[in-house]
ZAMI-578634 format. One record per atom (N, C-alpha, C): residue in one letter; atom name; x, y, z. Coordinates in pm, whole numbers, plus 32768, in hexadecimal, padded with zeros to 4 digits. Layout:
<nodes>
resn, name, xx, yy, zz
A, CA, X, Y, Z
...
</nodes>
This chain:
<nodes>
resn, name, xx, yy, zz
M, N, 8FC8, E965, 70C6
M, CA, 8F80, E938, 713E
M, C, 8F8E, E9A1, 71AA
P, N, 8F30, E9FF, 71B4
P, CA, 8F39, EA69, 7217
P, C, 8F47, EA31, 72A4
G, N, 8F9D, EA73, 72F1
G, CA, 8FAF, EA48, 737B
G, C, 900B, E9D0, 738A
S, N, 9048, E9A3, 731C
S, CA, 90A2, E931, 7324
S, C, 911D, E955, 7376
K, N, 9157, E8F1, 73B1
K, CA, 91D6, E901, 73F6
K, C, 9240, E8B6, 73A8
R, N, 92BA, E8E2, 73B7
R, CA, 9328, E89A, 7379
R, C, 937A, E85A, 73E7
L, N, 93A0, E7DF, 73D1
L, CA, 93F5, E799, 742F
L, C, 9465, E757, 73E2
Q, N, 94E0, E779, 7404
Q, CA, 9550, E731, 73CB
Q, C, 955F, E6AF, 7419
A, N, 9571, E644, 73D2
A, CA, 9578, E5C1, 7412
A, C, 95F6, E579, 73E5
N, N, 961D, E513, 7431
N, CA, 9694, E4C7, 740E
N, C, 9678, E432, 741D
P, N, 96D0, E3DE, 73E3
P, CA, 96B4, E34E, 73E1
P, C, 96B0, E30B, 7469
S, N, 96D3, E350, 74D4
S, CA, 96CD, E311, 7558
S, C, 9642, E31B, 7595
R, N, 95EB, E369, 7555
R, CA, 9565, E37B, 758D
R, C, 9507, E30D, 755D
Q, N, 94AD, E2E2, 75B4
Q, CA, 9449, E27F, 758F
Q, C, 93C7, E2C6, 7567
F, N, 938A, E296, 74FC
F, CA, 930F, E2D1, 74CA
F, C, 929F, E26A, 74CE
S, N, 9224, E29A, 74C3
S, CA, 91B2, E240, 74C0
S, C, 914A, E275, 7461
N, N, 90E2, E224, 7449
N, CA, 9077, E24A, 73EE
N, C, 9022, E2BC, 7425
S, N, 903A, E2E5, 74A1
S, CA, 8FEC, E353, 74D9
S, C, 9010, E3D9, 749A
H, N, 9081, E3DC, 7454
H, CA, 90AC, E458, 7414
H, C, 906A, E463, 738B
N, N, 8FF3, E49D, 7387
N, CA, 8FAF, E4B1, 7308
N, C, 8FE1, E532, 72C9
C, N, 9057, E52C, 7295
C, CA, 9096, E5A2, 725F
C, C, 90EC, E57B, 71E7
I, N, 9127, E5E0, 71AC
I, CA, 9180, E5CA, 713A
I, C, 920E, E5BB, 716F
F, N, 924C, E54A, 7152
F, CA, 92D9, E533, 7171
F, C, 9328, E561, 70F6
L, N, 936F, E5CF, 7104
L, CA, 93B6, E60C, 7094
L, C, 944B, E5EF, 70A4
L, N, 9480, E59B, 704C
L, CA, 9508, E567, 705B
L, C, 955E, E58C, 6FE3
R, N, 95D5, E5C2, 7000
R, CA, 9636, E5D6, 6F95
R, C, 967C, E551, 6F7A
H, N, 9697, E536, 6EFB
H, CA, 96DD, E4BD, 6ED3
H, C, 9763, E4B0, 6F1B
G, N, 979C, E439, 6F17
G, CA, 981C, E420, 6F57
G, C, 9891, E463, 6F0F
Q, N, 9904, E45C, 6F4F
Q, CA, 997C, E49B, 6F1A
Q, C, 99A1, E462, 6E92
I, N, 99D2, E4B9, 6E39
I, CA, 99F1, E491, 6DAF
I, C, 9A88, E484, 6D9A
Q, N, 9AAB, E443, 6D2D
Q, CA, 9B38, E434, 6D07
Q, C, 9B75, E4BD, 6CE9
D, N, 9BF2, E4CF, 6D10
D, CA, 9C3D, E54C, 6CF7
D, C, 9BF6, E5C6, 6D31
H, N, 9BB4, E5B4, 6DA2
H, CA, 9B66, E620, 6DDE
H, C, 9BBC, E694, 6E0C
E, N, 9C3E, E67A, 6E22
E, CA, 9C95, E6E2, 6E58
E, C, 9CB8, E74D, 6DF0
I, N, 9C9D, E731, 6D70
I, CA, 9CB9, E793, 6D06
I, C, 9C4E, E7FF, 6D09
K, N, 9C78, E87D, 6D13
K, CA, 9C18, E8EC, 6D17
K, C, 9BEC, E90E, 6C89
R, N, 9B77, E8DF, 6C65
R, CA, 9B44, E8F3, 6BDD
R, C, 9AAD, E900, 6BE1
F, N, 9A78, E92D, 6B71
F, CA, 99E7, E938, 6B63
F, C, 99B0, E8AE, 6B3C
I, N, 995A, E879, 6B90
I, CA, 991F, E7F6, 6B75
I, C, 9888, E804, 6B73
G, N, 984F, E7EE, 6B00
G, CA, 97BF, E7F2, 6AF0
G, C, 978D, E76F, 6AB7
R, N, 9781, E76B, 6A33
R, CA, 974E, E6F3, 69F0
R, C, 97BB, E68C, 69D1
T, N, 983A, E6B0, 69E9
T, CA, 98A5, E64D, 69D6
T, C, 9887, E5D4, 6A2D
D, N, 9886, E55D, 69F1
D, CA, 9859, E4E5, 6A38
D, C, 98CF, E4A0, 6A7C
I, N, 98F1, E4CF, 6AF2
I, CA, 9963, E49B, 6B3D
I, C, 9931, E434, 6BA2
P, N, 996C, E3BB, 6BA3
P, CA, 993B, E352, 6BFE
P, C, 9968, E367, 6C8F
L, N, 992A, E31D, 6CE8
L, CA, 9952, E31C, 6D74
L, C, 99DD, E2E0, 6D82
D, N, 9A27, E30D, 6DE8
D, CA, 9AA1, E2C6, 6E0C
D, C, 9A7F, E266, 6E7F
E, N, 9AE3, E222, 6EB5
E, CA, 9AC6, E1BE, 6F1D
E, C, 9A8D, E1FE, 6F9B
T, N, 9ABC, E276, 6FBC
T, CA, 9A83, E2BB, 702F
T, C, 99F0, E2D9, 7018
G, N, 99CE, E302, 6F9F
G, CA, 9942, E31E, 6F7E
G, C, 98EB, E2A2, 6F8A
R, N, 9920, E230, 6F61
R, CA, 98D5, E1B3, 6F6E
R, C, 98C4, E18D, 7001
A, N, 992C, E1A6, 7050
A, CA, 9923, E189, 70E0
A, C, 98BB, E1E4, 7122
Q, N, 98B4, E261, 70F6
Q, CA, 984F, E2BB, 712C
Q, C, 97C2, E287, 710E
A, N, 97AF, E257, 7094
A, CA, 972C, E220, 706F
A, C, 970B, E1A4, 70C2
R, N, 976F, E14F, 70DA
R, CA, 9757, E0D7, 712C
R, C, 9734, E0FC, 71BB
A, N, 9773, E167, 71EE
A, CA, 9753, E194, 7276
A, C, 96C3, E1C3, 7280
W, N, 9693, E20A, 721B
W, CA, 9608, E234, 721C
W, C, 95A9, E1BE, 720A
E, N, 95D1, E15D, 71BA
E, CA, 957D, E0E5, 71A9
E, C, 9566, E0A2, 7230
K, N, 95CD, E099, 7281
K, CA, 95C0, E05C, 7305
K, C, 955F, E0AA, 735D
N, N, 9568, E12E, 735A
N, CA, 9516, E17F, 73B2
N, C, 948A, E199, 737C
F, N, 9475, E17C, 72FC
F, CA, 93EF, E184, 72C3
F, C, 93A9, E0FD, 72C3
S, N, 93E7, E097, 72FC
S, CA, 93B5, E00E, 72EE
S, C, 9329, DFFA, 7328
H, N, 9302, E04D, 7388
H, CA, 927E, E03E, 73C6
H, C, 9215, E099, 7387
I, N, 923A, E0DF, 731D
I, CA, 91DD, E13B, 72DC
I, C, 91AD, E0FE, 7259
C, N, 912C, E0FF, 7245
C, CA, 90F4, E0DA, 71C3
C, C, 90CF, E15C, 717C
F, N, 9129, E18B, 7128
F, CA, 910E, E207, 70E1
F, C, 909B, E1F4, 7080
N, N, 9047, E25B, 7078
N, CA, 8FDC, E259, 7015
N, C, 9019, E249, 6F8A
K, N, 907F, E29A, 6F6F
K, CA, 90CC, E290, 6EF3
K, C, 9156, E2C9, 6F0C
I, N, 91B3, E2A1, 6EB7
I, CA, 9238, E2DE, 6EB5
I, C, 9245, E322, 6E2D
Y, N, 9259, E3A4, 6E2F
Y, CA, 926D, E3F0, 6DB4
Y, C, 9301, E411, 6DA5
T, N, 9331, E40F, 6D29
T, CA, 93BD, E42D, 6D12
T, C, 93D1, E477, 6C8E
S, N, 9439, E4C5, 6C8A
S, CA, 946A, E500, 6C0E
S, C, 948E, E490, 6BAD
S, N, 9498, E4B3, 6B2E
S, CA, 94BD, E44E, 6ACA
S, C, 9553, E438, 6AC1
L, N, 95A4, E489, 6B06
L, CA, 9635, E47A, 6AFF
L, C, 9663, E406, 6B56
S, N, 96CD, E3C3, 6B2B
S, CA, 96F4, E344, 6B6A
S, C, 971B, E353, 6BFC
R, N, 9753, E3C5, 6C23
R, CA, 977B, E3D4, 6CB0
R, C, 9702, E3D1, 6D0D
C, N, 9690, E3FD, 6CDB
C, CA, 9614, E3F3, 6D2A
C, C, 95D3, E36B, 6D1B
R, N, 95CD, E339, 6CA0
R, CA, 958E, E2B6, 6C89
R, C, 95D6, E248, 6CD4
D, N, 965C, E24D, 6CD5
D, CA, 96A7, E1E6, 6D1C
D, C, 9693, E1F1, 6DB4
T, N, 968C, E26C, 6DE7
T, CA, 966C, E27E, 6E74
T, C, 95E5, E240, 6E94
A, N, 9583, E257, 6E3E
A, CA, 94FC, E220, 6E51
A, C, 94FD, E188, 6E4B
D, N, 9545, E14F, 6DEB
D, CA, 9549, E0BE, 6DDD
D, C, 9587, E07B, 6E58
I, N, 95F0, E0B9, 6E8F
I, CA, 9634, E07E, 6F02
I, C, 95DB, E080, 6F7E
L, N, 959B, E0F2, 6F98
L, CA, 954D, E0FD, 7014
L, C, 94BB, E0D6, 7004
G, N, 948D, E0C8, 6F87
G, CA, 9400, E0AD, 6F6F
G, C, 93D4, E021, 6F90
Q, N, 942B, DFBF, 6F7A
Q, CA, 9410, DF34, 6F9E
Q, C, 9385, DF05, 6F72
G, N, 936A, DF14, 6EF1
G, CA, 92EE, DEDE, 6EBA
G, C, 9276, DF39, 6EC2
Q, N, 9282, DFAD, 6F04
Q, CA, 9212, E00A, 6F08
Q, C, 9203, E050, 6E81
E, N, 918C, E084, 6E69
E, CA, 9170, E0C2, 6DE7
E, C, 91C4, E13F, 6DD5
I, N, 920D, E145, 6D64
I, CA, 9262, E1B7, 6D45
I, C, 922F, E1F9, 6CC6
C, N, 9214, E27B, 6CCE
C, CA, 91DF, E2C7, 6C5D
C, C, 9247, E32E, 6C31
I, N, 9270, E328, 6BB4
I, CA, 92D1, E387, 6B7D
I, C, 9285, E3FF, 6B46
D, N, 92AA, E477, 6B73
D, CA, 9269, E4F2, 6B44
D, C, 92D4, E557, 6B1C
P, N, 92E1, E575, 6A9B
P, CA, 9349, E5D1, 6A6C
P, C, 933E, E65E, 6AA6
R, N, 92CA, E682, 6ADC
R, CA, 92BF, E706, 6B1A
R, C, 931B, E714, 6B92
L, N, 9346, E6A2, 6BC9
L, CA, 939F, E6A2, 6C3D
L, C, 9432, E6A9, 6C15
N, N, 944E, E6AF, 6B92
N, CA, 94D9, E6B7, 6B65
N, C, 951A, E739, 6B96
E, N, 959F, E734, 6B9F
E, CA, 95EA, E7A9, 6BCA
E, C, 95DA, E81A, 6B64
I, N, 95FB, E894, 6B8E
I, CA, 95F6, E908, 6B37
I, C, 9649, E8EE, 6AB9
D, N, 9616, E91D, 6A48
D, CA, 965D, E90E, 69C8
D, C, 96C1, E980, 69BC
L, N, 9740, E95E, 69BD
L, CA, 97AA, E9C3, 69B8
L, C, 97DE, E9DB, 692C
G, N, 979B, E9A4, 68C9
G, CA, 97BC, E9C0, 683E
G, C, 984C, E9A2, 681B
T, N, 988D, EA01, 67D8
T, CA, 9917, E9EC, 67AA
T, C, 997C, E9EF, 681C
W, N, 9951, EA18, 6893
W, CA, 99AC, EA1A, 6905
W, C, 99B3, E993, 694B
D, N, 9958, E93B, 692D
D, CA, 994F, E8BD, 6975
D, C, 99CF, E86C, 6969
G, N, 9A03, E840, 69DA
G, CA, 9A7A, E7EE, 69DE
G, C, 9AFD, E83B, 69DD
K, N, 9AF7, E8BE, 69C9
K, CA, 9B71, E910, 69C4
K, C, 9B91, E948, 6A4E
S, N, 9C12, E95A, 6A67
S, CA, 9C3C, E98A, 6AEA
S, C, 9C1A, EA1E, 6AFC
F, N, 9C0B, EA45, 6B7A
F, CA, 9BF1, EAD2, 6B97
F, C, 9C61, EB29, 6B5E
E, N, 9CDD, EAFD, 6B70
E, CA, 9D4F, EB4C, 6B42
E, C, 9D4E, EB5C, 6AAA
H, N, 9D29, EAF3, 6A63
H, CA, 9D24, EAFA, 69D0
H, C, 9CBE, EB63, 69A4
I, N, 9C47, EB60, 69DD
I, CA, 9BDF, EBC1, 69B8
I, C, 9C08, EC4E, 69E0
K, N, 9C45, EC5A, 6A54
K, CA, 9C70, ECDE, 6A84
K, C, 9CD7, ED1B, 6A25
K, N, 9D2D, ECC7, 69EC
K, CA, 9D95, ECF8, 6991
K, C, 9D62, ED10, 6904
T, N, 9D0B, ECB7, 68D4
T, CA, 9CDF, ECBF, 6848
T, C, 9C63, ED16, 6834
E, N, 9C10, ED23, 689C
E, CA, 9B96, ED73, 6891
E, C, 9B86, EDCA, 690E
P, N, 9BE8, EE22, 6927
P, CA, 9BE9, EE6D, 69A6
P, C, 9B6F, EEC7, 69BB
L, N, 9B3D, EF05, 6951
L, CA, 9ACA, EF5E, 6960
L, C, 9A4C, EF11, 6985
L, N, 9A39, EE9E, 6944
L, CA, 99C5, EE4B, 6965
L, C, 99D2, EE11, 69F2
F, N, 9A4B, EDEB, 6A17
F, CA, 9A62, EDB5, 6A9D
F, C, 9A40, EE1F, 6B06
Q, N, 9A68, EE9B, 6AEB
Q, CA, 9A4A, EF08, 6B47
Q, C, 99B3, EF21, 6B4D
K, N, 9972, EF1F, 6AD9
K, CA, 98E2, EF37, 6AD4
K, C, 9897, EECD, 6B23
R, N, 98C6, EE50, 6B1D
R, CA, 9887, EDE6, 6B6B
R, C, 9888, EE08, 6BFF
G, N, 98F9, EE38, 6C31
G, CA, 9902, EE5B, 6CBD
G, C, 98A7, EECF, 6CE4
E, N, 9890, EF29, 6C86
E, CA, 983E, EF9F, 6CA2
E, C, 97A9, EF81, 6C96
R, N, 9785, EF20, 6C42
R, CA, 96F8, EF03, 6C26
R, C, 96DF, EE6C, 6C32
I, N, 96F5, EE37, 6CA7
I, CA, 96F7, EDA6, 6CB9
I, C, 9672, ED65, 6C97
L, N, 9603, EDAB, 6CAB
L, CA, 9580, ED6F, 6C91
L, C, 955B, ED6F, 6BFE
T, N, 957E, EDDA, 6BB7
T, CA, 954F, EDEA, 6B2E
T, C, 95B7, EDCA, 6AC4
F, N, 9634, EDBA, 6AEB
F, CA, 969D, EDA0, 6A88
F, C, 9690, ED15, 6A4B
R, N, 969B, ED10, 69C7
R, CA, 969C, EC91, 697F
R, C, 9723, EC80, 6939
P, N, 976C, EC14, 6955
P, CA, 97E3, EBF9, 6904
P, C, 97B7, EBDB, 6875
P, N, 980F, EBE9, 6814
P, CA, 97E8, EBD0, 6789
P, C, 97A2, EB48, 677A
K, N, 9729, EB4B, 6742
K, CA, 96D7, EAD4, 6728
K, C, 96AA, EA8D, 67A8
G, N, 96AB, EAD5, 6818
G, CA, 9687, EA98, 6898
G, C, 9610, EADA, 68DB
E, N, 95FA, EAB5, 6959
E, CA, 958C, EAE7, 69AA
E, C, 95BE, EB48, 6A15
S, N, 9566, EB9F, 6A42
S, CA, 957F, EBEE, 6ABA
S, C, 9543, EBA4, 6B32
F, N, 9564, EBD3, 6BAA
F, CA, 9527, EB96, 6C20
F, C, 9491, EBB4, 6C26
N, N, 9468, EC26, 6BEF
N, CA, 93D8, EC3F, 6BE4
N, C, 9395, EBDA, 6B89
D, N, 93D8, EBBA, 6B19
D, CA, 93A4, EB52, 6ABF
D, C, 9397, EACD, 6B08
L, N, 93FC, EAAD, 6B57
L, CA, 93FB, EA2F, 6BA2
L, C, 9386, EA2C, 6C04
L, N, 9372, EA99, 6C4D
L, CA, 9304, EAA0, 6CAD
L, C, 927E, EA8E, 6C67
N, N, 926E, EACE, 6BF3
N, CA, 91F0, EAC1, 6BA8
N, C, 91DC, EA33, 6B74
R, N, 9249, E9EC, 6B5C
R, CA, 9240, E962, 6B2A
R, C, 9218, E901, 6B99
V, N, 9253, E912, 6C0F
V, CA, 923D, E8AF, 6C79
V, C, 91C5, E8CD, 6CD2
S, N, 919A, E94B, 6CD7
S, CA, 912B, E96F, 6D30
S, C, 90AB, E921, 6D14
P, N, 9081, E911, 6C95
P, CA, 9006, E8C4, 6C7D
P, C, 900E, E834, 6CB0
F, N, 9084, E7F8, 6CAA
F, CA, 9094, E770, 6CDE
F, C, 9076, E76D, 6D73
F, N, 90B4, E7C7, 6DBF
F, CA, 90A2, E7C6, 6E50
F, C, 9015, E7F2, 6E78
E, N, 8FDB, E84E, 6E2C
E, CA, 8F52, E879, 6E4A
E, C, 8EF1, E805, 6E3B
A, N, 8F00, E7B9, 6DCF
A, CA, 8EA9, E744, 6DBA
A, C, 8EC2, E6DA, 6E25
L, N, 8F40, E6C7, 6E4A
L, CA, 8F63, E662, 6EAD
L, C, 8F25, E682, 6F35
E, N, 8F30, E6FE, 6F5F
E, CA, 8F00, E721, 6FE5
E, C, 8E67, E71F, 6FED
K, N, 8E23, E734, 6F7F
K, CA, 8D90, E730, 6F80
K, C, 8D5C, E6A5, 6FA3
G, N, 8DA0, E63F, 6F73
G, CA, 8D71, E5B6, 6F8B
G, C, 8DC2, E56B, 6FF1
L, N, 8E0C, E5B3, 7045
L, CA, 8E68, E571, 70A3
L, C, 8E1C, E530, 7116
K, N, 8E1A, E4AB, 7116
K, CA, 8DD5, E45F, 7180
K, C, 8E32, E3F8, 71C0
A, N, 8EAA, E3EC, 718C
A, CA, 8F09, E38A, 71BF
A, C, 8F95, E3BE, 71A3
P, N, 8FFB, E388, 71E8
P, CA, 9083, E3B5, 71D0
P, C, 90AA, E3A3, 713D
T, N, 90E8, E409, 7105
T, CA, 9113, E406, 7079
T, C, 91A3, E433, 7073
L, N, 91F5, E3EA, 7028
L, CA, 9283, E409, 701C
L, C, 929F, E446, 6F94
V, N, 92E5, E4B7, 6F94
V, CA, 930E, E4FA, 6F19
V, C, 93A6, E503, 6F19
I, N, 93E5, E4C6, 6EB5
I, CA, 9477, E4C7, 6EA9
I, C, 949C, E522, 6E35
T, N, 94E6, E58C, 6E54
T, CA, 9501, E5EF, 6DED
T, C, 958A, E631, 6E05
H, N, 9598, E6AC, 6DD5
H, CA, 961B, E6EE, 6DCE
H, C, 961F, E76B, 6E26
S, N, 9697, E79D, 6E3A
S, CA, 96AC, E810, 6E91
S, C, 965F, E88B, 6E63
G, N, 9662, E8A8, 6DE1
G, CA, 961C, E91D, 6DAE
G, C, 9587, E916, 6DC8
V, N, 954D, E8A2, 6DAD
V, CA, 94BE, E88D, 6DC5
V, C, 949E, E89F, 6E59
I, N, 94ED, E861, 6EAE
I, CA, 94D6, E868, 6F3E
I, C, 94DC, E8F8, 6F6F
R, N, 953E, E944, 6F3F
R, CA, 954D, E9CE, 6F6E
R, C, 94D7, EA25, 6F48
V, N, 94AB, EA1D, 6ECA
V, CA, 943C, EA76, 6EA2
V, C, 93BA, EA4E, 6EE7
I, N, 93A5, E9CB, 6EFB
I, CA, 932B, E99F, 6F3E
I, C, 932C, E9C3, 6FD2
L, N, 939F, E9B7, 7014
L, CA, 93A5, E9DC, 70A1
L, C, 9391, EA72, 70B3
C, N, 93C3, EAC3, 7055
C, CA, 93A9, EB53, 705C
C, C, 9312, EB6C, 705A
R, N, 92CD, EB25, 7004
R, CA, 923B, EB34, 6FFA
R, C, 91F6, EB08, 707B
Y, N, 921B, EA93, 70AD
Y, CA, 91D9, EA5C, 7124
Y, C, 91F5, EAAF, 71A1
L, N, 926C, EAE8, 71A8
L, CA, 9294, EB31, 7220
L, C, 9276, EBC5, 7218
G, N, 9242, EBF2, 71A5
G, CA, 9225, EC80, 7194
G, C, 92A2, ECD5, 718A
M, N, 9310, EC9A, 715B
M, CA, 938D, ECE3, 714D
M, C, 9391, ED30, 70CA
D, N, 93DF, ED9A, 70C8
D, CA, 93FC, EDE0, 704B
D, C, 9446, ED7E, 6FF0
P, N, 9411, ED62, 6F79
P, CA, 9455, ED02, 6F20
P, C, 94E4, ED28, 6F00
G, N, 9503, EDAA, 6F0B
G, CA, 958C, EDD4, 6EF3
G, C, 95EE, EDA2, 6F5B
Q, N, 95B9, ED69, 6FC8
Q, CA, 960E, ED32, 7033
Q, C, 9620, EC9B, 7026
L, N, 9600, EC64, 6FB2
L, CA, 95FF, EBD2, 6FA4
L, C, 9683, EB91, 6FC8
F, N, 96F4, EBD6, 6FB1
F, CA, 9774, EB98, 6FCF
F, C, 9797, EB9D, 7063
E, N, 9741, EBDC, 70B3
E, CA, 9752, EBD3, 7144
E, C, 9722, EB4D, 717A
I, N, 96D6, EB06, 7128
I, CA, 96A6, EA80, 714E
I, C, 9710, EA1A, 7129
K, N, 973F, E9D2, 7188
K, CA, 97A5, E96C, 7171
K, C, 9760, E8E6, 7156
S, N, 9789, E8A7, 70EB
S, CA, 974D, E827, 70C4
S, C, 97BD, E7C7, 709F
A, N, 97EA, E77A, 7100
A, CA, 985A, E71F, 70EA
A, C, 982B, E6A1, 70A2
Y, N, 9889, E658, 7069
Y, CA, 9867, E5D7, 702C
Y, C, 9827, E57C, 7095
G, N, 97B6, E53F, 7071
G, CA, 9775, E4E3, 70CC
G, C, 972C, E524, 713F
Q, N, 9716, E5A8, 7138
Q, CA, 96D2, E5ED, 71A6
Q, C, 963B, E5E8, 7193
L, N, 95F4, E5D5, 7203
L, CA, 9563, E5C8, 7201
L, C, 9521, E640, 7244
F, N, 94B2, E66E, 7209
F, CA, 945C, E6D3, 7244
F, C, 93CF, E69B, 724A
L, N, 9387, E6BB, 72B4
L, CA, 92FB, E692, 72C0
L, C, 92A4, E70D, 72AC
L, N, 9241, E701, 7254
L, CA, 91E4, E76E, 723A
L, C, 915A, E742, 7267
G, N, 9121, E78A, 72C7
G, CA, 909E, E765, 72FA
G, C, 909F, E762, 7390
P, N, 9035, E732, 73CD
P, CA, 902E, E72A, 7460
P, C, 9094, E6C7, 7494
V, N, 90E2, E6F1, 74F5
V, CA, 914A, E699, 752C
V, C, 9140, E696, 75C4
</nodes>
């Protein structure tokens, strides 16, 4: 969406149907989130804080009739959608799934650094194009999710909520903001954080 603005929002803000834009929300906090590991397709559920985050958004979205709510197929996103959706139409789209980290998925950073040091180093040097064994690169992820957002923005006539993952949010925000995709980790995307894409 050329000319879009990004707005970070929090649960204390009130919203209305006048915002004909994409509400881009990261799922709530997950169990064992403090462990530094690669998390992609591993299906880790929300913890109680994550559920509370979803309930906070449900309260602040109560006056919005979303055209649709789209979510990743992973439970941490689906559960976030179920809690805050309150009977609104929820569409599961696997294109919104987190980056596929292949054989690294679920393993700690330290484990990979010790067992596959050369690959770990290569990842740091080539963050956009590097693929872990049997996994995706961030370029692959961008190519997967871009058609979804392109189709969504073409028909955008009402507020639409997209619940997805940090990797997806980072690559899409780089695209919307005209940032160098290699800077994707400069974008902070906390659990339960909301971004607005479109006129604000």
